[in-house]
C-alpha positions in Angstrom: 85.4 118.4 89.5 87.9 120.5 91.4 89.7 117.6 93.1 93.1 118.7 94.5 95.0 115.8 93.1 96.1 114.6 89.6 94.0 112.1 87.8 94.8 110.1 84.7 92.8 108.1 82.1 93.7 104.4 81.3 91.6 104.2 78.1 94.1 101.6 76.7 93.8 99.5 79.9 97.6 98.9 80.2 97.7 100.0 83.9 94.4 98.4 84.7 95.6 95.1 83.3 98.9 95.3 85.1 97.0 95.7 88.4 94.9 92.6 87.6 91.6 94.2 87.0 91.1 93.2 83.3 89.9 89.8 82.3 89.8 89.7 78.6 87.8 92.8 77.5 86.0 93.0 80.9 87.3 95.5 83.5 86.5 94.4 87.0 86.0 97.0 89.8 88.7 97.2 92.5 91.3 99.4 94.1 95.0 99.4 94.9 96.8 101.4 97.6 100.2 102.9 96.9 103.0 104.6 98.8 105.8 106.8 97.6 109.2 106.1 99.3 111.7 108.9 100.1 113.7 108.0 97.0 110.6 108.5 94.8 109.8 104.8 94.3 106.1 104.0 94.1 105.1 100.7 95.7 101.8 98.9 95.7 100.9 98.1 99.4 97.5 96.4 98.9 94.7 95.5 96.6 91.2 94.2 96.6 88.3 93.8 94.3 84.6 94.7 94.5 82.0 92.1 93.9 79.3 90.0 95.5 80.1 89.2 99.1 82.9 91.6 99.5 83.6 93.5 102.8 82.9 96.9 101.3 79.1 96.7 101.2 77.7 96.3 104.7 74.4 94.7 103.7 76.2 91.6 102.6 77.1 90.8 106.2 73.4 91.3 107.2 72.4 88.6 104.8 74.4 86.1 106.8 71.7 86.3 109.5 69.0 85.0 107.1 68.2 81.3 106.6 70.2 79.3 104.0 68.8 81.1 100.9 71.9 83.3 100.6 72.8 81.6 97.3 69.4 82.6 95.9 69.6 86.4 96.4 71.5 89.0 94.4 72.7 89.2 90.8 74.3 86.2 89.1 77.6 86.8 87.5 79.4 84.6 85.0 83.0 85.4 84.1 
């Protein structure tokens, strides 16, 4: 795609599992932020997952203004 940074594949899910995004054979969406220290050490500085009710999809917050039917909308997930 012409992106100016290196990308890797995690087909074996070793890294994805170490980051906490694998639950059995399921891979859950999420992200981690990293920094690289002056000595070259890479450190994880934060993480979050994506899913129903998360802060990354603004319409979820709009639903809080609706009457109590919030539990009735949206997809149902079972993990």
